[in-house]
N, C-alpha and C positions, 0 to 999 in steps of 0.2 A: 355515952361510952367514951372512955379515954383512949388515947392512941395506944397505950400499953395494953389495955383490955382488948383492942382490936387484934394485935398480934397473938395474944393468948387465945382469942376466939377462933381465928382462922387456922392456927398451927397446932391446935389440939383437936384431934379427930375422934369421933365416936366409933367404937368398934361395934358392928352390927352382926357380924358372922365371921367365920374364919377367912382371913385375907380380904375382908370387905369392910369399908369404913365410910362414915358420913362426915362431910365437911360443910361448914356454914360460911355465909358472907355477912359482914357487919351491916346492921340495918340502915346505916347512913349511906351505904353504897347503893343508890337506887337506879343509876343509869346503866351500869354494866358491871361485870366482874373483871377486876384488874387481872391481867394475864399472869403477873408474878405471883398473885395469890394462889392460882391453880398449880403453878410450878412448885411453889413451896409446899402446898398441901399434898401433891402427888409424891414428892420426895419424902414427906412425913409418913405417908401411907406405906411407901416402900420400906422405910426404916423400921416399921412395926414388925417386919418379917426378917430382920437382920440382927445377928448378934456377933459382936467382936470384930466387925468390919466397918470401914469408913468409905463413904461415897467418893469415888475418884472422878466420875463424870456422869452427866445426864444429857439426854437428847430428847427433844419434845416437839410436838406439832399441835398448833391450835387449829381445831377443826370447825367449830361453830361458836358463835357468841354465847357467853354464859348468862343465865337468868339469875340476877342477884336475889330474887324473891324465893327461889327454890333451893333446897339443899343439893349438894353434889355427892353422888355415889362414886367411890373409888374402889376399883377391883384390882387386886395385885396378883400377878402371875409369877410364880417362882420358876423362872426359866432355867436357872442352873445354879448349883452350889459346888464350885470346884475347890481345889486345894488352896488357892490364893484369892480367887475372885468369885463373886456371886453376881448374877444378873437378875434384875427384876423388871417386869413390864407393868405399867399402871394405866388403866383406862378410866377416864372421868366421864360420868354419865349424868345427864339431866333429861327428864321427860322421855326416857327410853332411847335416847340417842347419844352417841359419843360426842363430847365437846372438846376433848383433849386426850392425847396419849403421851406417855413418857417411857423411855427405857433408861435404866440407871445401872451403873457398875459399882460394885463395892469391893474393896480390897482389904486383906489382912495387913495391918501396918507393918512396914519393913523398911530397912535402910538401903540406900543405893546411891547412884551418882547424883550430884547436886550442882546446879547452876541456875541463874536467872538473869533476865535483862534488868537494867537499872531503871528505877523510877524517874521519869522526867522531872525537870525543875518546874515547880508550880508554887504559887503563894499558898500558905497554909490556910486552913479553914477559918481561923480567927480573923474577924473583921470582914469576912465575906457575908453577903446577904443570902438568905435562903430563898427558895422559889416563891413562897408566900410573901415575904418582905419585898421582893422585887416587884410583884404585882401590886402590892399596896403602895409602894413608892411611885408607881405609874398611875396611881389614882383609882385602881380597880377595887371593887368590893369583892372580897375573897369568900367563896362559899365553902361548905364543908368538903366538897369534892377535891379541894386543894389541900386539905389537912390530912396528913398520912402519918403512920407510925415510923416512917423513915424520913429523916430530914435530909434535904439535898441543897447543897450550896454550890452553885456554878462558879467555876473559875473564869470562864470566858463567855458570859451570857451575851446574847445578841440584844442590842437595845430594844426595849419593849415596843412592839408595833413595827419594827424595822423589817423591810422585805429585801434589804440589800444582801446580795450573795456573800456567804462566808465560807471559809475553808471547812471541808467535811470532817471536822475534828471537834469533839465536845468533851470537856473535862469538868468533872464535878467531884466534890467531896460528899460523902454520905455516911450516915450512921443511924442505928435504931435510936429513937428518941429517948427510950429508957432501956437500960441493959436487960437482955433476955436471958433465959437459962444458959449456963456456961458450959454445957457439955458439947462436944464437937458436932454431934448430929444436929442438935437444935440450932447451933450457930450456922451450919451449912443450910438449913432450911430457911433461916432469916436471910442469908446471902442470896439464896435462890429467889426468895420473895422480892428482894430489892433489885436484883439484876435486870429486871424488865422495865424499871421506872423511866430511864432516860436513853436507853440504847438506840432507839429509833431516831432520836433527835439529830444524831450525827449525819444521817443520810438526808435530812431535811434542810440542813443549814445552807447548802449552795443554792437553794431554790426559794422563790418569792411566795412563801406559804404563810398562812395565818390560821392557827388552830381555831381561833374564836370566830372565824368567818362562817363556819358550817359547811364550807365547800370541800374541804379536804377529807378524804376517806383514808384513814390510816389504821392499820391493825398488825399485830405481830402474827407472823405465819409459822415460823419455827424458832426454836430457842435452845441453845446448848451452853452448858457450863462445865468447865474442868476445874476441879478443886486441887490445888497444889500443896497448900500448907494450912494448918489450923489458923483461925482468926477469931477475934472478938468483935462482933458487930456493934457492940456498945461504944466502940472507939471509932474515930474517923478513918475512912478509907478513901483513897483516890481512885476514881473510875475514869480511865483514859480510853475514850471511845473514838473510833474513826470509821469512815465509810469509804472503802476503795471504789465502790461502783454502785450506780443506780441504773436500772434498765427494765423494760418490760413491766412497768408499774410496780416494781419491787426495788427496795433499797437494802443493800447488804451492809451489815455493821459487824465490827469486831472490837474487842476491848480487853484491857488488862486491869486488874483490880489489885491495888497495893495497900498494905497497912501504912499508917502514918510514918512508921520508921523505915519504910522502903522495901518491905518484904512483899514479893509477888505471891498473893494468896490464891488467886483464881484468874481464869480467863473465860471470856464469853463471846459467843457469836449469835447473830440473829438476822433473819431476813424478814422484812416487813412490807406489807402492802402499802403503796403510796400512789394515790390517784385522785383526780378531781371527780366529784360526784356528778 
């Protein structure tokens, strides 16, 4: 399966009943279900019940690990359809249990006040190595688990294998490896899918951890995205991530997502579980 096929597979849901949908996981993903996949699929399910409105925010909780061998059932609740906003709740179920839930708000497009923060100075994506290339440069054999439909090029990667503390700031460029459908709803679902890929890393940078050691237990606990402006995820976006705090075996992360021309298109936050096994 190509990386483009993977996005098509996971972000195209099967309708099985009114407001009920079935999602799948790519067969190559045998270890776990990537959290961003379920976020993107749940937003896709919610969009099946929306007309003429665009998602302005989503808030979600990861409840149980997902089983990549089993399909995921998405049940959408139409909480409210108001004059300007609609609210949807989505529950993801496997083996009779909730593994994830999401609440999303959708707004009728309208004009209003406009301002944004400036994109920080950062080298462009051209000439930077992506995550696979960085691992190969370090002499690692890269498995299919590191091949994704989203390409990530870190601006400030920590030297491979280094446990030296670093500032809790992680900046990467990312884009879909092949352009996806160009309607705003589909692009938001791709952004939701991508937004979980590196956000936890900001909270880990100050600490002497090694993902490959098997000692670290890390998992997304909750995840939120605010969509500010339309974007094309086939183009490069700068993901500026920082972690103001870690405590209680949890790391808090927040981020801004800019298009390459400096437009702030979205913001994200996440709390993640971080502890030694």
